[in-house]
Each structure stands twice: as structure tokens, then as C-alpha cells.
N, C-alpha and C positions, 0 to 999 in steps of 0.2 A: 572357574575354580583356580586356574593358574594365576589369574590376576589377584584374586583374594589371597592366595598363598604368598605371592610376591610382596603384597602390601603388608601381610602379617609378618613376614620375615624382615622386611624393612623396619617395621615398628619395633620388633623385638631387638633388632640390631641397635636402633637408636636408644632404646631403654637400657641395653647393655652398656653402650658408650656412656650414657648419662650416669648410670650406676658406678661405672669404673672411675669417672671423673670425680664423683662425690666421695668414693672410697679413697681415692688418691688425695683429695683435699682433706679428708678426715685424718689420713695418715700423717699429713704434714701440718695438722692443726697445732697452733701454738697458743700459749696462755700469756697473761701479763707476767712480766719479770719484775719481782719486787726490787726496787732500787734502780730499775732500768726501764726500757721502753714498754709500753702497754699496747695491747691489740686495739687498733682503731683510735689511737691516742690523738686528740685534737689540742688539748691544753698542755701547759708545761708539766714537767715531771713533779710528783708530789714533793714539796720542800722538806728538807730535814735540817736546815740552818735558818737563823733569823734573817740573814741577808736574802736567801731564796724566798722566804715568806714575804719580805718587803718588796721584792721584785714582782711577785705575783700580785700584790696589792696595787702596785704602780701600774702594772699591765691592765688590770681590770678598771682602775680609776680612769686611765687615759682612754681606754676603749669606750667606756660609758660616756665620757665627756665628748669624744669625737662623734659618737653615735647620736647623742642629743643635738649637737651642733648640725650634723648632717640632716637629721629629720627636720629641725627647725628651719634651716635655710631653704631646703628644697620644698618644704610645705608652703612657706611664704611665697616662694618663687612660682610653684605650680598653681597655688591659689590665685596669685595675681594674674598669671597668664590666662587662667580659665575665667575668672570673674570680669576681667577687663578686655576680653577678646573683641575683635572688631565685629564679629557676627551678631553680637547683641546690641550693637549701636554705640559702643564706647569709642571715643576719639582720643588720640594721643595728647597728653598734657604738654603744655608749653613752658612750664616753670623751669628755672635753672636749679643748680644743686642747693641742698639745704645744709647750712653750717652745722645745725644740730645733729642731723643724720651723719654727717662726715665725722664729727667728734665722737658720736656713739659707736660707729662701726670701726673706729680706730682704737678707742679706749677699751671697748669690750674684749677684743682679741688680745690686747696687751695684758689686761688683767687675767684672762684665762691662761695665757702662756706663763705668767708669773706664778699662778696657783699650781700649774703643772710642774714648773721648774724647781720650786722650793723643795718639795718632798723628793724629787728625782735627784737633785744635787746632794741632799742629805744622805741618800742611799749610796750614791756614787762615791762620795768622800769616805763613807764607812767601808766600802768595798776595797779601797786602796790603803786602808790603815792596817799595815802589817806589823805594827809595833807590839811589843810585849807578848810575843808568841811563846807558847809552852813547848812547841816542837817545830823544828825547821827541817824541811826535806827538800833536796834538790832533785827536780825531775828533768832529766836530759832526754831529748828526743833523738832517736836514731832511726835510720831507715832499716827496718820498720818495727821498732820496739821502744820501750821506755826503760831508762836506767834511774834507779832511786838511790840516793845517798842521804843518810840521816846525819845532818850536820850539827844539830844542837838539840839538847833535851834527852829524855829517856830513849835509848836506842842509838845514841851518838856513836858513829863508827860503822854502823851497818851499811852495807852496800850490795845491791844485786840488780839483775836485769829481769824485766818482766816482758814475756813474749807470748804471743798467741799460742794457745795449747795446740799440740800437734794433731790431736783428733779433729779439731775444728778445721785445720788446713786440709786434712784428708777428706772431710765431708765436702768442703768447698770444691776441691779438685774433682770429686766424684759427682758433683751436682746434686747431692742429696742432703740438704740441710735438715738437721734434727735438733730438737731441744729448744727450750725457751731462751737459753743464753748463747744461741748460735752466733759465732764470731765475736763473742764478748768474754769467753772463758780464757784465762791466762794461767801460766804456770806459777807465777809469783806475784800476788796482788800487793798493792801498797797497803800497809797495815798501820792504823792510827788509833789512838784512844778516844773514847767518847767524851764530850764535854770539854775538850782541850782545844785551845787555839793553835791551829796548824798552819804555819807559813810554808808556802810552796814556791820555791825559787825555780824558774823555768829557763832553760837554755837548750841549744841543739848542737849536734855534732856535724850536721851535713846541710840540711835544707830547713826551711821554716816549718815547724810543727805547731800544734796548739793543744794545750792541756785543758780539757773540758769535762766537767761532771755536772750535768743538769740539776741533779737533786741538791747539790751544794750551791748552785747559782754561781759557779765560777767558770771562766773561760779566759785563758791567758796564752798569748803567742809565745812560742819557744824559738828564739832566733839565734842562729850561729854567731858567736862573737859578742852577744849581748846577754844581759841578765835582766829578767823581769820577775815580778813576784805577785802573788795573790794569797788569799787565806780563806779558811773556813773553820767552823766549829760545829761538828756534827752533834745533834741533840738526841740521837737514837743509834743503837747498835744495828749492825746488819751489813749487807753487801750492796754497794752502789756502783753504777757503771757509767762510763763515758767513752769517748773516742777522740782520736786526733781530729780536730776540726779545721785543719788546713790541708788542702790538697798537696801531698808531699811525695808523689810518685806512684808507681804502679801497684805498690802494696799498701796504699793508703787505707783500704778497707780492712786490712788485717792488723791494725794498730790500736787495739782497745785499751781502755783504762778500767781497772777493777780496784776499788778501794774497799777494804774490809775494816769496819769500825768495831772495835772490841771494848769491853768494859775495862776499867783501869787495871783490875786484877788480872784479867786474861791478857791484856796487852803486856804487862810486866812479865808474865810467864812466856809470852811469845818472844819478847826481847831476849830473855835469858836463854831460851832454846836456840834462837838464831845465832847468838854469840858463841854458843857451844858448837853449833854446826860450822860456823865460820872459822873457828879455831881448829876444828878437826880437818877442814878442807885446806887450811893454809899449808902450802907445800914449801919445802926447802929448795930454793932455786939452785942450790949447789948439788942437789941430788942427781946422780947419773941414772938414767932410765934405759931399759932395754927397748928395742924396736917394738916388740909385741905389746908391752905394757903401755907405751906411748900411743900406739895405734888404737888400742881399745879405749883409752881415755879420749883420744882425738875423735873417735867415731861419735861419741856422745856430744862433744863440743860442736862438731859439724852439724849434727841433727838439730841441735838447739839454736844455732846461730847462722849457719851457712846454707842449709838445705832449702830454705824458703826462696832463695834466689837461684842458686846453682843446681837445685834439685838433688834428690837423694842419690841419683845415678851420676852426678857430676857433669851432666851434659849441658847445663845452662838452659836458657830460654829467651828467645827474642834477642834484645840487645845485651842480655847478661851472658858474658863469655863463659865457656865451659872450663871446668877444672880438670876434667879428664883429658889428657893430652895437651894441657896448657904449656906453653913454652917456658913460662917463669917457674912452673912447678917442676918441669923436667930439667931445668937448668942445673948444671953442676954446682953453681954458686948458690947454695941454699939461703944465703943471707939476702938475696934479692926478694924472695918470698917473705922473709921476715920483715923487710922494709915495707912491703905492700900492706901487710896486716897492721903494722904499727902506724903507718902514715896515710894509708889509703892511696887511691890513684884515680885517674880520669875525672878530675874535678869533683870528686866526691861520689861518683857513680859506684865506685868500690869504697865504702867508708872505712875509716880507721877503726881498729879494734883494740885500741890501747886499754880499754876497760877490762879486757880479759887478763887473767894472770899470766905470768911468764910460762908456767907449766901448761896452761890451757893453749896458749899460742903455739908453743913447741909441739904439743900433742896433736893439734889439728893440722899443722904443717906436715908433721911426720905421717899422719893418716892419709892426707891427700897425695903425698909423694909415693905412697906404697899401696894405693888402692885403685880399683878399676883396672885400666890398662897401664897406669903409672906404676912401674916396678923399679924405682931408682935405687932402693936399698939405703937411701939416705936417712939419717936421724938428726933431728934438731933438738938440742938439749936446752932446758930452761935457762941455764947460765948464759948461753949464747944470745937468747932473747933479752935477758937482763942487761947484757953488755951493749946490745944494740939500742936500748932505750936511752943510754947516757950520751 
């Protein structure tokens, strides 16, 4: 009876473990993300541009051609080996090479390569034709976020930073991924109109990044000091996702791309709204702020741009130096920290933050100088940052 009880207890224990695993799996079950990755996806992402459709066609055409060649060649080879094997009495032939065969197996691959190269070249040339764009956007890669500047077309003058949503970072830190858009949700997506040719100019501020959106069929390196470009014309509205496709450092996995495609009417409304927001946020660099007001503003800037590396508690992590107790933060010469934010340091390990406004830089410096164990009482005014830029 004791043995039976033990076996029964063991069986129930295993059933309990199996049930727990199944429930845990169900709790973390994910679904296809429209415009993004799908569960058990084996093929390319569903195309929403003509170029992406042509890429799909080329992929299948070449796969089929290569498969047919593979089957034909190996079928002949294995048939010959089996049919002319020594065990059934066949003896090796003594003839030399055949000129006809030599010509055939040289000409046939040549013709096949030409048939594959012609449509591929046509698509490749079309991919690089960025002329006559309706909208031009510059995408700048930063460690580890994207900056978008609308250079030409409707929305010209808009500029903002797109960063991984803070809730995604918290889930990653806790090891509890949730949602179909895990590590793909951003605070400010790139917004474009449907049916318009959008030219994307890519560059980078620190290391090599790559701007890739599979549904559009685009992938273009973003290289510091260089300008590259690509283009797309989305044929349907919706949300489409991509990621930096170049290993760019420890936060590479946290650098998603979210493109929101709107109808022409909705896009015009979005542009109008963003310009109003931008005008409202524009600060007078000559305004004199109090320490409390700057610190409150700086806390938001720090959370959005600095906490990913230096952590919310300012302690840093691994090779990332802490802000809490930092010599440059505690230094009586506050312009040293201003120079770090404007120019970066350590060969780009600490990137330049020139893209932030004078008020934002002044605010985040004031916040770090008066938070955690840093109690310097120092204030940096926007006018001082403006003067340091010159």
C-alpha cells in the first residue's frame, strides 16, 4: 500500500507540474501582430508595398528554380550511380569528354542566371529610385532610439525622438513578457500618409544602425558621418513594425521601429496637432527657471532618455558609469556636464544629446545634480546651454 501511495503521489505531482507548465504557457501565449511578426512565421512578412510584393515574387521564383535544378541534378546523379553500379556488371566507360555536353552544361546555367538576374536587377534599381518623393524623413539612429526629422513635404519641420515604451522596459527587466507587441511598442511612432512616396534618409549619431521594416521591403544601414536613403509607398493604413537590424550595442534589442500609416485626411490632422504641440513646447531659452521647476522637468527627460542606461536610481550598470556620485555631476564647474551632454564622451559610449532642447538639457542636468545623493544645489539655465552650443 505504501508503494502504491508513493506512486500515486509521484503521478499526481507530475500531473501538477505538467498542468502548471501548460497554464504558464497559456498565460504567455501570443498572437500574430498585424504589421509585425507572426507566431511560427516561416515566410516573409505580408507585403504592403509594390517593392515588397516583387521581393516576395523573386524569392519564390528563385527558390522554385533552385529546387528544380537540385532535384534534376541529383536525380540524374543517383540514377546513374544506381543503374551503372559495378554489382550488376557495368564496367567504366573509356570515352573522353563530349564537346556537346560541355557546351550544354555551360550554356544552360548561363541562361538560367540571366533569367534570374533580369527581374532581380529591375527590382533592385526600383528600390534605389528615391526621386520624386512626396515626403522626406530623416531617420537618425542613436544608442538606442530613433530620431525622426520631417525635411520635405507635409509635416516639414516636425522633429521628435522615438523610444521604446517604458512599460516594455519594465517587463523586460522583470522577465515577464506580455502582449503581442512586446519590445515593439514605442512612445512616438513614425507617422506617414498612405499612398505617398516616402523617402527615408538614414544616418547615425554614434555607431552603425540599420532601419528595417519587413512589410515595406526596406532595410538601409544608418552610418555615422554618412547619408544613405531608401523609400516606400504603403498601400494600406495600419501599424507596421521593424527593428534596428545591425548589432549596435547592449541595448540593440530595445530599438524598435513603429510606422503608423494614416489616411491623407488623418495624416493632415496629425500634422496640425503635432505642430500645435511643438509650438506649445517651445521654450524661451532666456527664461530663468527655479530649481524645483527645472528638476521636475528634468525628471521626465531623464526617464525618457537616460534611465535606460544609467537606471532610474542613477547607479549605472556594468560598463555604464553611475550618475549618482559622479565626479562630473558633483563638480563645481557645471559647464563640464553641459559639455558632456552636448558632445558626448568615451568615443561615443556616452552619446551626444544635442537633439534635446536647451531647456531639456538644462533641466536634466539640474535634476541629476540635485537628486539621489547628489545635493549640489546647482542650477543650469537654458541660456547657459545655448551659449555652450556656439
